[in-house]
N, C-alpha and C positions, 0 to 999 in steps of 0.2 A: 599737757601731754606728754609724756617721753618717748622714746622711741628709743630703735638699734640698728644699726644699718649693719651688716659683713661682706664686707666687700672683695673681692682678690683682682690684679692684675697680675702686665710685665712688663718690665721694666723696654722700651725702645732701646739700653744701650746700657751697660754695665756703670752701676752707679757707683763714684768714688764715698769713702766712707765717710767725708765733711761735709757733702752734700746731703747726706742721711740725715748726720747733725746738722746740719741748718734747719732740714724739714723739720725735724722737730722738736730746736730752740723755737722754729718759727708757728709750730703746729702747740706747741703749749702754751706761747703768750696767747695767740688769737685765738687757741678755746677756752684756755681760762675767761676773756672776755664773751663769749659763747653761753658758758655754759654746755659746752662741749664734751666729755670722758673718755676714755678708749685707749687703745692701745694699735701697736703696731708692730708687723713682725716681716723682715726680708732676710731671703736665697738666691742666692743666684742672682734671674729677673725677675725673681718673683713676690708679690708686694701682698700680705691682707691687713688688714682691717677694719675693726672694728669702733663701731663711731656711737656716743653713747648722748642725747641729749632730746631738747625741745624740736617737735618736727619741722617746724619750720627751720629751725637754725641747724641741724643735721642736714638735709635736705638742702636747702645754702650751698651749705660744704662740700657736701657729695657733687653737686652741678658742677662746683669748682675746679672741685676732681679730675670728674670728664673731662672737664676741657686742660687738664694739666696734660703737656705733651708731653711730659718726659717719659708715659707709657701710654699703653697700649688693650684692647682688650679687657677690658673695664667693667666686670664681671658682677650685678648683687647677689649673694649668697644666703643671703637672710634681712628681710626687709619683717619689723613688727613694735606693735605698739609692747611696751612693758610698766609693770607697776614698778618696778628698780629697776637701778644699773648694777647690773655687775663691775665692770671695773669704773665705778665712780671718787675711788683712790688716785685716779692718773688722773692729769690733765693728756696728757700722751706717753704709756709707756715702750718699750722698746724690748721686743724681745729678739739674741742673736741663737739663731737656730742651727745654725757650725757647732752647738752647743748645748744641743738638745741632742738625750737620749735616743741615739734609733729603733727604741723598743719605744718608745713614745707614740715617734712616728707611723710605727709599724702597728699602734693596737686603735688608730684611726683608718689608717688608709694601706691600700695593697703594697707598697715597698717602704723604705727608707727613708722617703724624700719627701717634702712639703711641695703636692702637687693640690694643691684647691680645685682645681677645676677639673681632677678625678674621683674627686668624694663628694658627698654632700655636704650640704652648705654646712646643718645641727652636727656633722660629724667637723667640719672645722671648727663653731663654735666653743664644740663638748674639750678637743685639739688646746686653744686656748686658753681655755678655764682650767685646768687643769695643768696647762705652763705657767699659771697666777698659782695657782693653790702648788706644786714642788717651788715656787720661787726662780725662775726660768730667768724672771723679765729681767737686765742688767739696765736699765733706767727706770725712776719711777718721783712722778714733781707733780704737787698739788697745789 
């Protein structure tokens, strides 16, 4: 059974780009083995990630993410059973929100900033899907 988990969190401290790159490399390597696909958005201190895969694999990965002391306020925005993957082409894609058109952010939020804590999980998922559709993904690895 496939599931999708969308969550958001806040970084404890500023995360330098090399550390984000290292997280992505590790995610791609580990997720490929586990059959997990998804995408990560990073903006200032906010992380938004969608994970897709088998229920056990996604739940185990999410539990490990919650225990990661580099972030806090980990909040599930959407958890659902799915019939197909929306992010099946990515073992982990990355979106650079600083390069996203502010009008796109305003489409799903009250301000032109990325803040999943102030909007619905469905709006955040719709934003991610539009980022995929508009090729705002900075890396794609399968």
